[in-house]
Residue, then its C-alpha position, 0 to 999 in steps of 0.5 A: m500500499t506504501v507504493f500507493l499511498l506514494a503515487s497518490l501524493w506525488g502524482c506523476g512528479g515523484p521519482a522514476l518508478s522501479r521494476d518492482d513498482l511497475l509490477n505493483p497496479e497500485s503504483c499506476a492510480g496516482c497517475h491514471p486514477v480512471h484506468y485504475e478503478q476500471w481495471r481494478g474492477s475487472m475480470h483481469a483484476y479478479a482473474a486469480k481470485d475467481p473461486v470458479f477458476l481456483a475450484m477448477n484448477q484444484r480439481g484439474q490438478r488433482e484429477t490429472n496427478g498435477e499433469l495440467g501444471d501451469f495450464c490454467v495459471d499461466c493466464h490467470a496469473p501470468i506474472a506469477a507463473r513467469m516468475g516462478l512464483t506458481t508452478d501449478g496456481t494451487d498456491l496463490d494465497e501464498v503469492p503476493e496480491h499484486l503479482t496476481g491476475v492479469t495486471c497493468a505491467y502484463c499488458h502494457q509490457v507485451t513486445d510480441v505475439r508468437g501464435d494465436r492460442n494459449n497466452p504466446l506473448d513476449i514480455a519485456e523486463d525493462l522499464i518502458l510501458r507500451g501504449p497507443f499513443a506516439d506522442a506520449v507526455q514524458t515523465k519521471a514515472h517510466e518511459t513510454e513506447y508506442s505499439p500497435l499492439h496496444d492501439r485499438d485502431s491496430r488490427q495487431s491489438s487483436e492479436l494480443c487479446g485473441s491469443c490469449h482468449d483462444i486455448e488449446t487443451p492439453t489433449g489438443l482440443h480448441l477449447e475457446r475459439t473467439y479470437l478464430e471466430w473474429r478472424e473469420s467474421v465480417y469484422s476482421s475481413g468483411s465489409l466491416s473490417g478495422l472493428t477489433c476487440g478493443d472497439c467493443h471490449m474498451r469502448g472510447s470516451d474523451g478524457v486526459a490518459a494521465d493526470v500529468e500537467g500538458v497531458p492533451l484531450r485525447r480518445i482514452h479507453d475503458h479499462s473495465f473490459a466487459g464480457v459476460d463473466i462477472a465477479l462472484t464473491p465481493f469485488p469493487g465495481r460488481e454492480a457496475q460490471l453486471a450493469a455493463v455485461q447486461q448493456s452489452l447483451n441487450t443489443t447482441v441478438a436480434a429476433s423475428l417471431c412469426v406465427g400462423g398455421p391451419q385451424g387447430t395447429t399452430l406453427i411458431n417459426l423464430t429467427l435469431e441473428n447474432v448481430s453484434a458480438g463480432h464472433s459467436w455467441p455464446s463465446g470463449a468458455a461456450h461449454d461452461r456457458r448457458a444460453w437459450v430460449e424461453l417460448r411460452a404459448f397462450n390461449g387466453a389467460d392459459e398457458v398451453w404450452s412452453s419450452g426453456v422454461v427454467e426458474d432462477g436458481e434452477p439448472l438448464l437440464p436439455s433432457d428435460d425439454p425435447n424442444l429446447w433451443a440452446f446455444g453453447d458447446t457440448l464437451y465429450n471425453d474418448s468413450g463419447d461420453q459427455v464431460h464438464m470438465f476440460w481435461e476429461a475432453t477430446s471432443l466437443d459438438s458446437s451450437v452458438l450463433p455464428a457471427p457473420d462471416v467475411n462475405a456477409v452484410i449485416g441484417d442481410g439474413s446470411a446469419h440468421v438461424i431459424r426453428d420451426f415449432v409445431l404445436s398440434g391440437l392447439e389454439v394460440d393467440r399469444v406467444e412470448i419469447r426472451v433469450r436467456m444466458r448464465p455466464l456458468g451453467l448451474d450443472v457445472i457448478d453443482d458439479l465442483i460443489a459435489s466434489g469439494d472443490l467450491d463453496s455451495s455459496i457461489r451458486e447463489a452469485i450466478p446471474t441469469f441474464d434476459l437479453k432485451g433486444p430478443s424479448l417479443i411478444w406476438t398477438a395478431e393484433t400487434a403483428t404484420i402480416a409476412g406471406d401465410l404467417s404474422c410476424v413481429k420484431 
């Protein structure tokens, strides 16, 4: 805490920071208070504190007899791993807190990206911090250097982000594919090429990059990195994080709901499109996420049919609902059995909403995913839809609790998000005619 107090009191006019100082995010707070507070409430800061990460890593080390090694901790506490302060992440409580998580120094000292998955980053051990400005105001605190890897207007910045957000397991399974999904989308190489990870996950605003005399007003970038994951224990800015995730999800998926059919039968035609994720939806740890459609049909006040109705606090279990439309990845082991834990998996099935590909035009229908539901013998005058998402499946959480690796209190912290964009209500009075069907969008 001494470093933080000195930085706060002296601002950026104090002595040059040492290498040890630069490794401590609190050293950044005095000159970069806004960015520091944003980062402090981010999942980057939470990466080594996340109880689900800790539980999975603990269980993985045990079930693989330690063969998992530094696979998890190399991303969740990369500085600590590279300094040799931990070899497997099971002893992170003994590592100085400021050397865990994905820290300021870790990102801003990247000099090269040597691959497209599993954190293949070269990190400098000098006193230079890299950033997006070629004309940064020089201070006594540290040297600065422009880097296209840290400039969200540069395609190379997505290489920096993406190489940590694509994961290949020790079994050779390409488990997380967010960077690959972006590279194969319209956002990377098509009509919208040039939209980088930072354009969505580091929103811009007018401000100063540092509290230093003479610093000009610039376009600065948010360092809270909102995605879909949230802190599951008390943590700075958790409510703001929840709100940012909800805001992002609200515009991710668009829907069209059409209803028709002959007397005595109702056809529900549902179209969904991923319109703004920049990659597939859901993405990242899609095997752990749960995203699904809740669809309910009524005749007057009576609900006559439903699918995907899952109470908050109850797990989503596809076997209980033959009509369920869900999105995500399903993992399998060598025997073809479904598994939850990635170290057991050797293959997967993916059912996600894809991003429009490189030849698409947003809204042209090329990325639509359509499903029909036939309700035989039912008269329907109202249909309601909402798309729901949990960052982590309660079935996965229950598995970790049952194995003794996760405290049961964490279960209550898993949110269920309802996406505003695809929440629709169809009635004959509110719909417009489209061929043999009537539709709402």
